[in-house]
N, C-alpha and C positions, 0 to 999 in steps of 0.2 A: 600711559602707556604702559609702564614697569606694572601697575594694577592690573589693567586688562588682560596683559601676557601671566601674570601670576595664577588672576583666576583662570583662564583657559587652560592652563598645568594643570591647573587641581582639578579640575573639572574633567579631564582627558583621565587624571591619575582614577579619579573617582567612578568615571566610565569602565577602564581595566579591570580597576578590582572588581567589580560588581558583575563584569564577564568571566573573570576567573573563575570568581564563588560560583554563577551559575553552571558554567563550563564542570567545575568540579564537582556540585551537585548530581549531573545529569550523568558523568562518566565515571564516579565511583561506583555506586551499585553492581556496573557492564563491569566491570577491573574485577572488583570481589568476586562475584561469580566464575569469571573466568579464573583467577586464582584457586578457588577452592574446588574446582573440577579437575582437580590435579591432585587433590586430598583424599584420603580414603576418611568414611564416616568418622572414623573415632577421631583424626586429625578436627575436624571440622567441630565436632563437641570441644576440646581438649582446648585447640589454640587455631578459634575462627579468623580472626585478623592476622594470624602470623603465616608467614609465605610457608607455601609447600616444602617437607623435608625433601622431598623428590617428587620429581613428573612421573604420579600415575596413568598410564597411559592405556590402561586396561578397563577405566569408566568408559571412556570415547571408543574404545572398541568393543565394552558389555551392549551401550545405548548403540550402538549404531547395529550389533549383530540381532541380540535378541529382544530387543526393545524394535526392530525389523524399522529402524527409522533410514534407510536407503528406499526401499518401495513406497514409506510413506512421502521422503521428499519429491521423489520421480510423480507422486499422484498430486502432492502440490504444482509443483512445476507444471504439471498435463494442465490442471483446473485455473491456474494463475494464469497463463500461457494465455490459453485458449480465452478464457474471459477477456482478458489484456485487450488482446486484437481486435475481438468482435466490441467490445466496449468504445474503444477510440475510433476505429468505422463507423459503427453503426451511431456511436455519438456525434462525433465530428460532424457527420452527412446531416444529423437533425439538427446540429447546431448551427451549421451554416444557411439551411435554407429556414430558419427560426431568425438567421440573424443579417442575412443578406437579400434573402427574396423577398418579395410583397404579395402578400396574400391575406385573405382576412381573419384566416386561424393560427397566426404567426402568435399572438396575445395569448392566446388563451390556449395556444400548445404547450409555450412556456408556462404557463401556472399551471397544467396539469403534471407537467414534468419537476416542478418545486415541490409540490403539493409530495410525491414521493420522498423526497428526503427530510420532511418528517416525518413519514412513517416508521416507528421503528421495525423491528425484526421479528421481536416478539408478539408481535398484535397478529402474524401472518404466519405466525408457527405451526396452530394444529391446521389451520387450514391447508398450508402449503402440504403438509407432509400427509394429508387425508386424500387430496386431489393427487398425489402424485403417485400414492401408493396404487388409487386405479389406473393411472395410465403408466404402472410398471416402473417408472422412473424412480421410483426409490432403491436406495442402494445402489446408484451407479454417478459415473462423473456426471454425466450428462445431466442427471437431475440437481447436481450439486453446478452446475456453471448457469444453470439457467434462474437462479437467483441469484446468484453472483453479480451475472450480467445486469440485471434487473435494479438490483441497487445499487450498484456502479454507474449507471445512465445519467440519472438525476445530475450526479457532482460533474462528469464530464462533460453535456449538457451546457452545466450554469456556467462552467468556467472557459470553455472555446465558444460560446456566442460571444460572449465580448470580447475576445479575440478576432473572431471576423468581423464583430461589427468595427472595428477600429482598424480595419484596414482602409485606405483612399479608395475611394470610389472612381477612380482614374483607371486603375490596373483594371477593374472588372468592367468598366465601358469600353476600354481599348481591344480586349480580351471580348468583346462580344463585337465590336467594329471588324474586327479581325477575323472572324466566323468562329469562334470557338463553341463548343456544346456545353452547355451548365457543367459535366460530369469532365469535358476538357478544363475548363474553369477552374474545377474544385479539386483536382486532383494535379493538377500542374499549377496551379498559381496561388491558390486560399492553401490549400495543406500544408506546403512548402515555408510559404510563408508563418506558416500560426504551430513553428515544431516545437515551441518554447512553451508554450501549451499544453502539445499533447505530452512532451516531458515530464510537465509539472501532474498531470491526471493519467499518466500512465505510474508514475511511479505511486500516487495516492490508490490507484488502482490496485496495482499489485501488491504492496504491504497491508493495505486494508483485508484484501481476499488472504493473503499467505496467511495473518495472523486470526483469520476467525476460525471461531473454535463453537458456536452454537450450532448451526447449522450444518458443518460436517458430523457433528455428532450425533444428533438428529435423524438427519437422512442416511447415513450410513453407518453398517452394520459389521459389514465384511471386511475384517482384518484385509484383506489384500489390499481392499480402495477407501483404506482409512489416509485422513490428510495429515500432515506435521503434528500440527495442533492436537486432534484426538489421538498420537498415539504419543505424544509426551506427557497427555491427562494418565496416562497406564503407569508412570512412573509414579505416581501420588497413591499409597493405598489408603484402604481403609483403617489399619492396624498396624502399620508400618511405614517408613517413606526411606530409600535409599537417596540421600541426598547429594551423595557425590556423583552417582551415576545420571539424577534429573538435572543436577548444574551441567553435566558433562552434554545431555541432550539439548539442553539449551544453548549450549553457546552454538551446537549442530545446528539447530535451527535459525537461529540471527544470523548467521553467520551469510547468508545470500542476500539480504537485504542490508548487512555493513557494505558488500561488496554492491551492490547497487546505489548504495546511497555514495561511497568514495568517487566511483566511477562518473554519474551523472548528476556531480554536486554541483558544478558550474551551469550547466544548464538547467539545473532548478531552480538556483538563485536566480540566471537572467528571465526564468520565466516569469515567478512569482514579483518581481521588478516590472516585467512590461505590463503584466496583470493590473498591477498598481497604479501604476503611470495614467495605464488609456484605460484605465475603468475609469 
């Protein structure tokens, strides 16, 4: 008994030590960027790992005003918000049709959407740009929402299909007996029961589109319509880079994602756990 307890204690200690090291590896770069964002360029080059001599807030003021991060943040919120709502609505409806309704093309439709997960953005960049230029959608937020929505739907449908398939058949059958329509079953029964899946897919969609750079850089050229990642790239010049202002801009850019993770962390963990058990 003593040997088994000793072994279990040693294993627990090793696990905690390992998790602590992993946490340090992930948090150390973030804390370092936060620390140097309050320094001047001279302090960064002379003492990069020391604490700042004083909290130099001019970096954040310059990044927000001269870097036009205010309008860029608003554009990112608009694009990511619209994409998030549409992808969750359209993706959950498509997943419900594939997972719960009986029709012959359910399998081929699922395969079609899964193929979309294997297509990288780089392969469609040139035809997408030329097509949007002819349609008048280039250099507009609408033209940015459409590809974001297209590349977000496959993951949303894939995850939500698993949640809808795991629902008890008795709930759907009892609703049909009570005379509920297919839309009533979806909005009043299926969608509320799959809210954990919506949290997971919603967070993945928001973070992926918030950090997306390539499409936004190619499709948007007007400074008043650029998103946050594109505006961050302006802090890096071909001959000179102001690192203190760049790090301050990075901190401003990652604050929304950190807030979202902190608010919905429990729902995200529950959703991933439920998907793992039910899948």
